[in-house]
Phi, psi and omega in degrees: 000133180260134179270122180291145174233107186271124179247128184264125176293137192230120181269127178268010188275051179235044172200146182291147169227154182303323179294318176290331171303314183294310185286321190236354179115152182306128174083011182295132167220186177302327181295337185301310181284327179300317182291334186268355184300144177228155176294131180252352177197161180305129180088358179294121185280069176220153353283158177265133183238121179293149184255265191310318187265348181065193178278084194275166177241121183286001169285348186267113180307323182298325177296315182292325174297315182288330173297317179292323177298316177296318181295315182301313185299326181276357178092007179290136183284335182171174176259146170250102180281130175293133189239121188249091179249130182249297176193151174047043178082007184280118178232147172237151177056028184272349186301309182305314183290321178300322175290321178300316183294309185291319182281344183068020181225146354287157181278073187221134181299155182207159165216182183242148173235123181273116180271079190277063175224158173294154172258125178244154184298318188296335180295332192246358180212137177283349185267350182274130181256343179233133179294132173233128180292120183264313177208137194253147171276113174221136181198163175222183187298322177301323178290327178299320181292318178295320178299312182303312185286345175284334181257353180305316177305322181291317175307322184274355177290137183298337182277347184296131181290137177233163173219128183056037181064019175242140180294137178283129174223124184257142177242121187292316182232081180303324185267006185292333184206133181301338182292342178306319181293323176291321174307315181290324177293321178296314180297321177302316178295317182290329178294317177297320180298324180272008175086012177272155181279002180132185174247134173273104188270132175237125176251139180270132174246105187250350190262305187204122180297338179294344179265015185301320180296325176299320177293318178300322184293348180277353178097020179283144177281330178209153181242122177272113188256124166209075181280069186304318185276358177294339178297320181294326180293336186272355180287155174303132182303323180292322178295322175296317181296317181298319178299320179295318181297314180297322177299313181293321182292317187257005179061042183257155171285172175288127186240126177229160176279129176305312183298323179294314181294316186285339171298326184281320185276344180235148177121297187298319182250354184303330185278348179292115181305336180275359183258135170252103186284171184247137169257121181263122180263064175076173178195130172199098187275000186295332175301330176269322189241007179060224184285353172277000187274182178235137183236134172254118180267162178079021181270108184230163173307318181298311178296317177302312184300315178302314179294317178297317182296319181298315182295314184293320180294324179298322180289319183296333185277353183292160173262354177193188180104173185285328187085004178292133173226135183255122173275117179249103001220180178281318194209038177272075189293323182283357173254002184060032190234071189210165179233358176295150185298138171234173188292331186281314187252351183059227180268016189302321182285324174296319180293325178297314180295318176304317179300326180280336187256320189261144175296140181270000000 
């Protein structure tokens, strides 16, 4: 029997940075789009309003401490902080994690996930009609070395999450660039040089589960699977076309059932020891992208609990594997993808996860 270890993906975009000030206006943070969200159809659960932590600023240590307290109480093993490294030491949204590292607080486990994608304007605003490249991912082998040594202090921190005595490092888009494979080879060599037992590589598979073997062939120790949009691909083509016409006629976002989507993203591959499955904490991208977004309806604590229990039980039944499970996400508020308390549900989702994880 394998014991599940749930790691929550953590977004650091809740503090201003000069680049976002330039691109979106002074003081822009994740809360900017959350606060502007509107109902787009009857029963649409918007806007979302944070409860216990309020509209927080991640520059405040007490906020980070309370987040850790909430996560720990729910049985979450640690946070996976999204890590934005572009080239030649260029990092964005790095302040919260660097303060966590330097201050040694909160005393809560963590790992890093490299969000290795370009930033485009359309990803961040429903008002933009044309994509504009904001910052590009570019790197060479020399940059890989700089990148490794920038995160080495984190790897050596006692709080850093490990598997098989190796620091866990997640890559968001393993197939985005052929250089990713070289990146992993360089880091493996540097890890050995610095006295580490290696890197425990986790690659995210977000596009098509049929490509799982391709991810495995790159040398990942585990694959985090959440092919969320594959649910739409499995719909009858005529039904898909009808839904698109209805969207265009009535100006609606793409609407799917939460229960239908999670059935698609969990179950088929969860028993694979090389897979780190996903627990999906809802989805509503309309605060960022308006009517171009996607909404999952029927997301309730009961539905979430059923999904979480299914994923966790499938891991427990395994004969081997790491037991890693990724919660998507801790605080992606503008994607309606969070487990932090809000005014509508309070701590109900945290309590649901706790019921699935901790002995009563």
